[in-house]
C-alpha positions in Angstrom: -130.4 243.9 84.6 -130.7 242.3 81.2 -133.6 240.1 80.4 -133.6 236.7 78.7 -136.8 235.3 77.3 -136.4 231.5 77.1 -138.8 228.9 75.6 -139.1 225.7 73.7 -140.5 225.5 70.2 -142.8 222.8 71.6 -146.2 222.6 73.3 -145.3 219.4 75.2 -145.8 219.8 79.0 -142.7 217.7 79.5 -140.6 219.2 76.8 -137.0 218.2 76.7 -136.4 221.4 74.6 -137.9 223.5 77.4 -135.5 221.8 79.9 -132.6 222.6 77.6 -133.7 226.3 77.0 -134.2 226.9 80.7 -130.9 225.3 81.6 -129.0 227.3 79.0 -130.6 230.6 79.9 -129.7 230.1 83.6 -126.0 229.6 82.6 -125.8 233.4 81.9 -124.8 235.5 84.8 -126.5 238.6 86.2 -129.7 238.3 84.1 -133.4 238.0 84.6 -134.8 234.9 83.0 -138.5 234.7 81.9 -139.6 231.3 80.7 -142.5 231.2 78.2 -144.8 228.2 77.6 -146.2 227.9 74.1 -149.4 226.6 75.6 -150.1 230.1 76.8 -150.2 231.3 73.2 -152.4 228.6 71.7 -154.4 230.2 68.8 -156.7 228.9 66.1 -154.8 227.6 63.0 -153.6 230.6 61.1 -155.4 231.4 57.8 -155.8 234.6 55.9 -159.6 234.0 56.1 -159.5 234.0 59.9 -157.3 237.0 59.9 -159.6 238.9 57.6 -162.7 237.9 59.6 -161.3 238.4 63.1 -158.1 240.3 62.8 -154.8 239.3 64.3 -155.3 237.2 67.4 -154.5 239.0 70.7 -152.1 236.2 71.8 -150.0 237.0 68.8 -149.6 240.6 70.1 -148.7 239.2 73.5 -146.0 236.9 72.1 -144.7 239.7 69.9 -144.5 242.0 73.0 -142.6 239.3 74.9 -140.0 239.1 72.1 -139.7 242.9 72.2 -139.1 242.8 75.9 -136.0 240.6 75.6 -132.4 241.5 75.5 -131.7 237.9 74.4 -133.9 235.1 73.2 -133.0 231.6 74.1 -135.0 229.0 72.2 -134.7 225.3 71.8 -136.7 223.8 68.9 -138.5 220.5 68.9 -138.2 218.7 65.6 -141.4 217.2 64.3 -141.0 215.3 61.0 -137.9 217.3 60.2 -139.3 220.8 60.8 -140.8 223.1 63.4 -143.5 221.8 65.7 -146.9 222.9 64.5 -147.7 224.8 67.7 -144.6 226.9 67.2 -145.1 227.4 63.5 -148.7 228.6 64.1 -147.4 231.3 66.6 -144.8 232.4 64.1 -147.5 232.6 61.4 -149.8 234.7 63.5 -147.1 236.9 64.9 -145.5 237.6 61.5 -148.7 239.3 60.5 -147.9 242.0 63.0 -144.4 242.4 61.8 -142.5 239.9 59.6 -139.5 240.7 61.8 -141.1 238.6 64.6 -137.8 238.6 66.7 -137.4 242.4 66.3 -133.6 242.2 65.6 -133.0 240.7 69.1 -129.9 238.5 69.7 -130.7 234.8 69.9 -129.1 231.6 71.1 -130.8 228.9 68.9 -130.7 225.3 70.1 -132.4 222.0 69.5 -132.4 218.6 71.2 -134.0 215.2 70.7 -133.9 211.7 72.1 -132.1 210.6 68.9 -128.4 210.9 67.8 -129.1 213.8 65.5 -130.3 216.2 68.2 -132.7 218.1 66.1 -130.1 219.2 63.6 -132.5 219.4 60.7 -134.8 221.9 62.4 -131.8 223.8 63.7 -130.5 224.1 60.2 -133.9 225.3 58.9 -134.2 227.8 61.7 -130.7 229.2 61.6 -131.2 230.0 57.9 -134.8 231.3 58.3 -134.8 233.2 61.6 -132.5 236.1 60.4 -135.2 236.9 57.8 -137.6 237.1 60.7 -135.4 239.5 62.7 -133.3 237.2 64.8 -129.6 237.9 65.2 -128.5 234.3 65.7 -125.3 234.6 67.8 -124.8 230.9 68.3 -126.4 227.5 67.7 -126.2 224.3 69.7 -127.5 220.8 69.3 -127.7 218.3 72.1 -128.1 214.7 70.7 -129.4 211.8 72.7 -131.0 214.0 75.3 -131.7 211.3 77.9 -128.1 210.1 77.8 -126.6 213.6 77.9 -128.9 215.6 80.3 -130.0 215.2 83.9 -132.8 217.2 85.4 -130.7 218.0 88.5 -127.3 218.6 86.9 -128.2 219.7 83.3 -125.8 218.5 80.6 -123.8 215.7 82.0 -121.6 215.0 79.0 -118.5 217.1 79.7 -117.7 217.7 76.0 -121.2 218.8 75.2 -121.4 221.0 78.3 -118.1 222.7 77.4 -119.4 223.2 73.9 -122.5 225.1 75.2 -120.6 227.1 77.9 -118.1 228.2 75.2 -121.0 229.4 73.0 -122.5 231.2 76.0 -119.2 232.9 76.8 -119.1 234.2 73.2 -122.6 235.5 73.2 -122.4 239.3 73.7 -125.7 241.1 74.3 
């Protein structure tokens, strides 16, 4: 059985991006889904001085191993001030010291959502251009605007047009 690693690029305990990532991952059939929580990978702020003094943090190795165990990575990024959330960026910074190809050439469904009408499109654009350099094979991207109007905790995406858009992307994802 193929394995999906799903997570949000957010450390929020009530992350709307985590809700979207888990929802999307579970739309795939005949897969095992493992959901990661960035809070389990909280490390000191990356700096070359810390790396020199203490080496690469063990949690970075753990995160890197999780990426390596995936057949598909499903991530939904939070947008903080137009870019990645600092918790996610810090994990990327530490893990890239193991191997700049953090995502290890794994296929990826890359998403973002927000309460606003733009749905995290700025961070999605940044990541879709950057992640291939970090070893992601981005097979599809999806933005869900106005999360609280378009998503329900029980039913998932409730906007028929947006739901079809995501399911069409998922049907095209071959991994």
